[in-house]
KETORLO-572687 format. One record per atom (N, C-alpha, C): x, y, z; residue in three letters. Coordinates in steps of 0.02 Angstrom, whole numbers, plus 50000, padded with zeros to 5 digits. Example, Ala and Ser with C-alpha at 12.3 -4.5 7.8 and 13.67 -1.06 7.14 Angstrom:
<atoms>
506604971650390Ala 506154977550390Ala 506604983550390Ala 506424988850354Ser 506844994750357Ser 506455000250394Ser 
</atoms>
This chain:
<atoms>
536995151549118Met 537405145649104Met 538135147549109Met 538535143149137Gly 539245144549143Gly 539595144049076Gly 540145147849068Gly 540515147749006Gly 541195144449016Gly 541625145148965Gly 542295142748970Gly 542415136448930Gly 543045135448910Gly 543235129548872Gly 543155130548797Gly 543415125648761Ala 543385125848688Ala 542705123348664Ala 542565124648601Leu 541995121848566Leu 542245116648517Leu 541985110548523Leu 542135105248474Leu 541515104148432Leu 541575105148367Val 541035103848320Val 541195097448282Val 540715093048277Val 540785087048237Val 540255087348183Val 540465087048121Gly 539965087648068Gly 540255088047999Gly 539845090547954Asp 539985090247883Asp 540415096047859Asp 540875094347814Val 541275099147776Val 541145097647703Val 540875102447667Val 540695101247597Val 540905107147554Val 540885106147489Thr 541005111447441Thr 540335113847416Thr 540215120447423Asp 539595123447399Asp 539695126447330Asp 539245124847284Val 539215128247220Val 538585132547222Val 538675139047231Val 538105143647240Val 537935146947174Val 537325145747150Ala 537085148647088Ala 536525153547104Ala 536645160047095Arg 536145165247109Arg 535825167247043Arg 535155166347040His 534785167946979His 534185172246996His 533895175446947Arg 533315179746958Arg 532695176546929Arg 532215175246972Gly 531585172446949Gly 531635164946939Gly 531095161846915Pro 531065154546908Pro 531585151946859Pro 531815145746871Leu 532265142546824Leu 531885141146759Leu 532235141346703Ala 531935140046638Ala 532065132846618Ala 531565128346625Pro 531675121346610Pro 531875120246537Pro 532355115846526Gly 532545114046458Gly 532985118846422Gly 533195124346455Thr 533635129146422Thr 534055132646475Thr 534355138346456Asp 534825141746501Asp 534465146746546Asp 534735147346607Thr 534535152646653Thr 535165156346674Thr 535195162746660Thr 535775166746678Thr 535875166746754Thr 536485165446776Ser 536625165046848Ser 537325167846862Ser 537425169446924Val 538095171046950Val 538295165146994Val 538835161646977Ile 539015155347009Ile 539695156047043Ile 539725153747107Arg 540345153847145Arg 540435147047180Arg 541055144847183Thr 541215138747221Thr 541535140847286Thr 541235138547342Leu 541435140947408Leu 541475135147457Leu 541865135847511Pro 541855130747564Pro 541215131147604Pro 540945125447624Gly 540315125447662Gly 540245119247705Gly 539615117547718Gly 539465112047764Gly 539205114847829Gly 538645112147853Ala 538335114847913Ala 538815114847973Ala 539145109247985Gly 539605108848041Gly 540175113748034Gly 540485114047975Ala 541045118547964Ala 540825125847970Ala 540235127447944Asn 539985134347949Asn 539885136448021Asn 539575131948061Val 539475133448132Val 540145134948165Val 540645130848152Ala 541295131848183Ala 541585138648163Ala 541545140348099Cys 541835146648076Cys 541485152648106Cys 540825152548109Trp 540455158148138Trp 540585158748213Trp 540665153048246Ser 540815153348318Ser 541485156648330Ser 541985154948290Ala 542635158148296Ala 542585165548280Ala 542205167248228Tyr 542125174248208Tyr 541795178248263Tyr 541345175248301Arg 540985178648354Arg 541335178248421Arg 541975176348421Gly 542375177248480Gly 542565171248520Gly 542345165248499Cys 542565159248535Cys 543305158148520Cys 543745158348570Pro 544455158348556Pro 544745151548535Pro 544385146148548Asp 544635139548533Asp 544065135348504Asp 544045134948438Val 543535131148403Val 543875125548364Val 543635119548374Arg 543915113648341Arg 543375110248299Arg 543585106948246Leu 543105103748201Leu 543355096948180Leu 542935091948189Leu 543055085248163Leu 542605084148103Leu 542895082648046Gly 542505081447986Gly 542875076747939Gly 542545074847886Arg 542835070047838Arg 542765072847768Arg 543305072647730Val 543325075547663Val 543675070747616Val 543625072147552Gly 543995068447501Gly 544685071347491Gly 545135067247463Ala 545825069447454Ala 545885075247406Ala 545415075747359Glu 545475080747305Glu 545425087947330Glu 545105088947388Ser 545025095847412Ser 545205096647486Ser 545525091647515Ala 545675091847587Ala 546105097847605Ala 546615099247566Ala 547075104747582Ala 546705111447578Ala 546285112247527Trp 545905118547520Trp 545435119547579Trp 545065114447598His 544605115147654His 544985116547719His 545545113147730Glu 545935114447790Glu 546175121747792Glu 546415124147735Gln 546655131047731Gln 546095135947746Gln 545505134747718Glu 544945139347728Glu 544705139347801Glu 544705133647833Leu 544505133247903Leu 545015136847948Leu 545645135747936Ile 546165139147975Ile 546115146647967Ile 545965148947906Ala 545895156147893Ala 545325159247933Ala 544825155047950Cys 544265157447990Cys 544385156648066Cys 544975154248084Gly 545125153648155Gly 544925146948186Gly 544795141948144Val 544585135348168Val 545185130648166Val 545225126248216Arg 545735121048217Arg 545435114648188Arg 545575113048124Pro 545245107248094Pro 545605100748107Pro 545195095548116Arg 545455088648114Arg 545055085148060Arg 545325085248000Leu 544975082547943Leu 545235075547927Leu 544775070747927Val 544935063947907Val 544865063547831Val 545395061347797Val 545375060747724Val 545115053847706Val 544545053747671Asp 544225047547652Asp 544595044447592Asp 544785038147595Pro 545155035147539Pro 544715033247480Pro 544065033447488His 543625030947435His 543125036147409His 542935040947448Ala 542405045647428Ala 542685052747421Ala 542375056347375Ala 542555063447365Ala 542215067747418Ala 542455073747427Thr 542135078447472Thr 541415079547450Thr 540965080147498Gly 540275081447482Gly 540195088047444Gly 539685088247402Thr 539555094247362Thr 538815096047367Thr 538685102447378Val 537995104947379Val 537925110347327Val 537435109547283Ile 537265114847235Ile 536705118947267Ile 536845125347278Cys 536365129847311Cys 536065134447257Cys 535435133547244Leu 535075137847196Leu 534735143447235Leu 534945149547223Val 534705155347261Val 534325159947214Val 533675160747228Asp 533255165147187Asp 533275172147216Asp 533615176647181Thr 533705183447208Thr 533065187547204Thr 532555185047169Asp 531905188447167Asp 531425185847219Asp 531635181047261Ala 531185178047311Ala 531515178247379Ala 531705184247401Ala 532015185247467Ala 532625180747477Ala 532975179347421Ala 533585175247422Ala 533465168247450Ala 532855165747442Glu 532715158847464Glu 533125153947423Glu 533315148447455Arg 533765143847422Arg 533485136747420Arg 533715133047369Thr 533555125947361Thr 534215122247356Thr 534275116647391Phe 534905112947392Phe 534845106447353Phe 535365104947314Leu 535465098347284Leu 536085095547317Leu 536015090047354Thr 536535087747399Thr 536825080947380Thr 537485080847373Asp 537865074547367Asp 538315074347428Asp 538145070347478Ser 538485070647542Ser 539205068247539Ser 539365063947491Gly 540045061647483Gly 540365059247547Gly 540975061347560Ala 541355059047619Ala 541075061747684Ala 540675067147681Ser 540485070647743Ser 540085066347791Ser 539675061847764Leu 539275057547808Leu 539585050747819Leu 540225050047801Arg 540585043747812Arg 541005043847875Arg 540945049147916Leu 541255049047982Leu 540985043048020Leu 541425039748058Asp 541195033848096Asp 541555033748164Asp 541355029248208Pro 541655029248276Pro 542415028548276Pro 542705025548225Glu 543435025048223Glu 543765031848214Glu 543395036748191Asp 543675043548184Asp 543655047348250Asp 543315044548299Trp 543235047848364Trp 543785045648412Trp 543985050348454Ser 544435048848510Ser 544195052948570Ser 544175049848628Asp 543965053448688Asp 544415059548701Asp 545025059248677Ala 545495064848686Ala 545265071148649Ala 544815070348600Leu 544545076248566Leu 544185080948614Leu 543945078348670Leu 543575082348718Leu 544025085748770Leu 544675084548767Asp 545125087748815Asp 545075095348808Asp 544915098748863Gly 544865106048862Gly 544235108748831Gly 543765104448814Val 543155106548778Val 542605108248828Val 542295114048819Gly 541735116048861Gly 541065114148834Gly 541025113348768Arg 540395111348735Arg 540545107248673Arg 540125102148662Leu 540145098148601Leu 539525099648560Leu 539635101348496His 539065102648451His 539075097648394His 538505094648380Leu 538435089648327Leu 537975092248272Leu 538205091548210Ser 537775093048153Ser 537275087348144Ser 536645089148137Gly 536125084048128Gly 536215079948065Gly 536605082348017Tyr 536715078447957Tyr 537045071747973Tyr 537395071348028Leu 537705065048047Leu 537195059448056Leu 536595061248075Leu 536085056248089Leu 535785053148025Leu 535985055747968Phe 535695053347906Phe 536125048047871Phe 536605045147909Ser 536965039347884Ser 537075034547943Ser 537145028247927Gln 537235023247980Gln 537875024448020Gln 538425025947984Thr 539055027148020Thr 539025033548060Thr 538685038548034Gly 538605044848071Gly 538215043948135Gly 537685039948131Arg 537285038548191Arg 537705034948244Arg 538115030348222Ala 538555026848269Ala 539055031648301Ala 539305036348261Leu 539775041348288Leu 539415045748339Leu 538795047748325Val 538425051948372Val 538345048348439Val 538165041948437Arg 538105038148499Arg 538765038248538Arg 539305037148504Thr 539955036848536Thr 540155043548566Thr 540065048848526Ala 540265055548549Ala 539835057948607Ala 539185056648603Val 538745058848657Val 538905055048721Val 539025048548717Ala 539195044648776Ala 539845047248808Ala 540325048948766Ser 540955051548792Ser 540865058248826Ser 540455062548795Ala 540315069148824Ala 539945068548890Ala 539445064148892Arg 539065063248954Arg 539515060749010Arg 539985056348994Ala 540435053749045Ala 540865059249076Ala 540995064449036Arg 541415069949060Arg 541005075749087Arg 540345075449079Gly 539935081049099Gly 539955086849051Gly 540125085548988Thr 540175090848937Thr 539485091748903Thr 539205097748904Pro 538545098848872Pro 538585097548797Pro 538035094948770Val 537995093148699Val 537415096848667Val 537545099948610Ser 537015103148570Ser 536985099848502Ser 536395100448470Leu 536305097548403Leu 535815101748364Leu 535975102748300Asp 535535106148253Asp 535265100848205Asp 534585100048201Pro 534315094648159Pro 534515094948086Pro 534655100948060Ala 534985101847995Ala 534525101847934Ala 534035097347928Ser 533665096847865Ser 532975093647876Ser 532455097647865Ala 531775094747871Ala 531665089247821Ala 531945090047761Gly 531855084847710Gly 532165078247730Gly 532775078447755Phe 533105072347777Phe 532785069547840Phe 532515073947883Leu 532165071647943Leu 531565067247925Leu 531205069247873Arg 530625065247852Arg 530845058347831Arg 531415057947796Glu 531665051447774Glu 531895047147834Glu 532225050247882Leu 532455046647941Leu 531885044247984Leu 531385048647993Gly 530815047148036Gly 530875050948102Gly 530325054148122Val 530325058248182Val 530495054248244Val 530195048348253Asp 530315044448313Asp 531035042348319Asp 531345040348263Arg 532045038448265Arg 532485044348284Arg 532335050148255Phe 532725056048271Phe 532685057748345Phe 532075057748372Leu 531985059648442Leu 532335054748489Leu 532385048448468Thr 532755043548508Thr 533495045348511Thr 533765047548454Phe 534475049148451Phe 534655055448490Phe 534175059848502Val 534345066148536Val 534125066248609Val 533955060448636Glu 533725060148705Glu 534245062648755Glu 534885061848739Glu 535425063848785Glu 535705070748769Glu 535395074248723Val 535645080848703Val 535385086148752Val 535805091148766Asp 535615096448813Asp 535275102348779Asp 535475103848717Val 535205109548681Val 535035107348610Val 534425108748588Leu 534205107348520Leu 534055114048486Leu 534305114748423Leu 534235121048387Leu 533895119948320Leu 533245118448320Pro 532895117148257Pro 532675123548222Pro 532555123048158Ser 532205128348122Ser 531465127848137Ser 531075132748114Arg 530355132448123Arg 530065126148091Arg 530265124748029Asp 530005118847994Asp 530195112348030Asp 530805112048055Glu 531025106048089Glu 530645105048155Glu 530535110448192Ala 530175109948256Ala 529465107648245Ala 529125110448195Thr 528435108348183Thr 528395101148157Thr 528885099248117Leu 528905092348093Leu 529015087448151Leu 529465089148196Leu 529635084648251Leu 529075083848302Leu 528615088648305Thr 528075088348354Thr 527395087148323Thr 527325088348258Gly 526665087848226Gly 526215093748244Gly 526495098948273Leu 526115104848294Leu 526255110548245Leu 525725113848221Ser 525815119048171Ser 526025125748201Ser 525855126948263Asp 526035133248294Asp 526765132948319Asp 527195137648297Pro 527905137248315Pro 528015137648391Pro 527615141648427Leu 527695142048499Leu 527535135348533Leu 526985132348510Asp 526805125848538Asp 527335120648524Asp 527615120948463Ala 528115116048443Ala 528745116748485Ala 528975122948495Ala 529575124048536Ala 529455121848607Ala 528875123548635Ala 528715121548704Ala 528695113948711Ala 528385110648663Glu 528325103348666Glu 529015099948662Glu 529445102348618Leu 530115099448613Leu 530505100348679Leu 530375105848714Ser 530745107048776Ser 530515102548833Ser 529995098648822Arg 529815093448871Arg 530285087448865Arg 530605086748806Arg 531055081148793Arg 531795083148801Arg 531955089248779Ile 532645091648780Ile 532675097648827Ile 533165097948871Pro 533175103248922Pro 533105110348896Pro 533445111948841Leu 533415118648813Leu 533295118148738Leu 532785121648714Val 532635121848642Val 532675129048620Val 533055130348568Val 533095136948537Val 532875136048465Val 532265138048450Ala 531965136948385Ala 532045143148341Ala 532415142248287Lys 532555147848241Lys 531935149048198Lys 531715155348195Gln 531095157048161Gln 531195161548100Gln 531805162048075Gly 531935166048016Gly 531765173348027Gly 531305176047987Ala 531115183047991Ala 530775184748056Ala 530575179848094Asp 530245181048159Asp 530715179948218Asp 531365179448206Gly 531845179048261Gly 531945172048286Gly 531865171148352Ala 531985164648383Ala 531565163948446Ala 531415157648463Leu 531055156048525Leu 531515152148571Leu 531515153948634Val 531905150248684Val 531415146748731Val 531465140148735Ala 530985136248775Ala 531355131448822Ala 531045130648881Arg 531315126048931Arg 530735123248972Arg 530775116948991Asp 530285113849036Asp 529565114649012Asp 529465114148946Gly 528795114348919Gly 528495121148910Gly 528895126448914Ala 528635133248907Ala 529125137548868Ala 528865142148828Val 529285146948792Val 529465152548841Val 530105153448852Leu 530345158548899Leu 530425165348867Leu 530575165548802Ala 530705171948769Ala 530605171348695Ala 530365176948666Arg 530355177748594Arg 530885182948577Arg 531385180948542Val 531945185448526Val 531835188248456Val 531815194748448Pro 531665197648382Pro 532225196748332Pro 532035196548268Ala 532525196348214Ala 532845203148206Ala 533355203448163Val 533715209648149Val 533645211048074Val 533515217248056Ala 533425219047986Ala 534075217847947Ala 533995215447885Ala 534575214047843Ala 534355214047770Ala 534845214147726Thr 534725213747654Thr 534875206647631Thr 534375202447619Pro 534525195547601Pro 534825194947531Pro 535435192647530Lys 535785191347467Lys 535835183947454Lys 535925179947508Asp 535975172747504Asp 535845170047574Asp 535305166247583Thr 535145163747649Thr 535505157247667Thr 535945154847622Thr 536335148847637Thr 536745149847700Thr 536665145447748Gly 537085145747808Gly 536865150647861Gly 536285154047852Ala 536075158747903Ala 535925155347969Ala 535605149547966Gly 535475145748027Gly 536115143348060Gly 536615141648019Asp 537265139648047Asp 537605145548082Asp 537535151548053Ala 537815157548084Ala 537485158748151Ala 536825158048153Phe 536465158748217Phe 536745153948269Phe 536805147648250Thr 537035142548296Thr 537745143848320Thr 538185145648274Gly 538875147048293Gly 538935152848342Gly 538565158248329Ala 538585163948374Ala 538265162348441Ala 537715158548439Phe 537375156448501Phe 537855152548546Phe 538205147748517Leu 538665143648557Leu 539255147748582Leu 539505152248541Ala 540055156548563Ala 539845160648623Ala 539235163248620Ala 538985167348676Ala 538915163148740Ala 538645157048733Leu 538585152748792Leu 539265151448823Leu 539765150448781Leu 540435148848807Leu 540775154848840Leu 540525160748826Thr 540795166648860Thr 540365168748918Thr 539875164548937Gly 539495165648997Gly 538815168748989Gly 538575169848927Ala 537915172748916Ala 537375167748934Ala 536775170248953Asp 536215165748962Asp 535905164248894Asp 535415159648893Ala 535145157248830Ala 534805162748790Ala 534455167348823Val 534095172648788Val 534595177548756Val 535095179548795Ala 535605184048768Ala 535985180748710Ala 536115174248717Ala 536465170548665Ala 536045170148602Ala 535385169248610Ala 534945169048552Ala 534925175848517Ala 534945181248555Ala 534965187848525Ala 535595188748483Ala 536155186248509Glu 536775186448471Glu 536715182148408Glu 536355176548413Gly 536235172448354Gly 535835176048301Gly 535325179748322Cys 534925183548274Cys 535335188948239Cys 535755192448277Arg 536175197548247Arg 536645194548195Arg 536915188748211Thr 537395185648166Thr 537055182548106Thr 536455179748116Gly 536075177248059Gly 535925182748009Gly 535775188748033Ala 535645194447989Ala 536265196247950Ala 536845195947982Met 537475197247947Met 537595192047892Met 537435185747908Ala 537575180347862Ala 537195180947797Ala 536555183147799Val 536165183347738Val 536375188947692Val 536795193447716Glu 537045198847673Glu 537685196747637Glu 537885190447646Arg 538475187747613Arg 538275181947567Arg 538675180747516Val 538575174947473Val 538965169147504Val 538625163447513Gly 538945157747544Gly 538785157447618Gly 539035152147651Gly 538845150847720Gly 539355152647773Gly 539905155947753Arg 540445157347799Arg 540495164847816Arg 540805166447873Pro 540925173547889Pro 541505176147847Pro 541605182747847Pro 542185185447812Pro 542825183347846Pro 543315181347807Ala 543975179847835Ala 544375186347840Ala 544885186647882Pro 545295192747886Pro 545545194847818Pro 545465201247802Gly 545685203747737Gly 545155203647683Gly 544575200447696Asp 544045200547646Asp 543765207547637Asp 543625209347576Ala 543295215747563Ala 542565215247582Ala 542255220547610Pro 541545220247627Pro 541125219547565Pro 540565215647570Glu 540125214847514Glu 539655220747509Glu 539485223047448Pro 539045228847441Pro 538355227347467Pro 538015232447493Thr 537335231647519Thr 536845235547477Thr 536205233747482Thr 535685237147445Thr 535115238747492Thr 534495238947466Thr 533915240547508Thr 533835235447564Thr 533655237747624Arg 533605233247681Arg 532915230247686Arg 532905223947707Thr 532275220447720Thr 532395215947781Thr 532065210247786Thr 532135206147846Thr 532465199547828Thr 532915197147872His 533285190947856His 532855184847870His 533055179247837Arg 532685173047844Arg 533175167247853Arg 533455166347912Pro 533895160547922Pro 533505154147923Pro 
</atoms>
């Protein structure tokens, strides 16, 4: 695949409250936790990881509340992203509470208040956003609101008119069930690259075998890169799996944003001229790095390295 041009990400910018606890939560009483408030959002995370992995021009369109707009803009710029944040006059920035069980391979559970993040609408779009852009990436969370779906239609039509490739990450198996598989597949008919998780791929196809699911999705979408967590990734095209890309060993501290890290690195690699398999390998390496950090973002310049412990396998 040819490279070049900027990456434009359209998607969610949220505030993550990450609570790391050991073992099951204690209903009706206290559970000791380590809690941090961090910048997040699938779209924003993808943009930051893409910049971290070498994409020289990463842009982000998102919507936030006035109460934290300056903080989010500052954090994005620190990661090398050029933000275009629409400040919502009525809604606060979305907030996600991430419950991370450190005794269960750092598996996480999300409590999500989408807030302003899903209030992006076609009026926030301008065809000029695609000037100089080599790829457009859409966060699947946009499809879970009426205004977001309208924006997706507008952005995809604009990209198709310019010949700009479009990728999309379905984002949430839980929200996909609410939206409906058929509706989702209709919205992604014009997408060039789909990056589902294992659960999302099997949900979208009704097939339990991950290889079958990836292959089946690639009959609808030209390129499917199915993230398999501890089993790496599958690259599928034209109804067949072309490659199984192995995972990379890591110490899982927090799996929040690991799939976003994969996607960001994958897109950065494509834009520098890598083929899909090589780009997926870069995604696996970056997903492994992400799970060794708390939160969904890469280290910003000047960040101290996080301590490591016994190594195991990552689960984006």
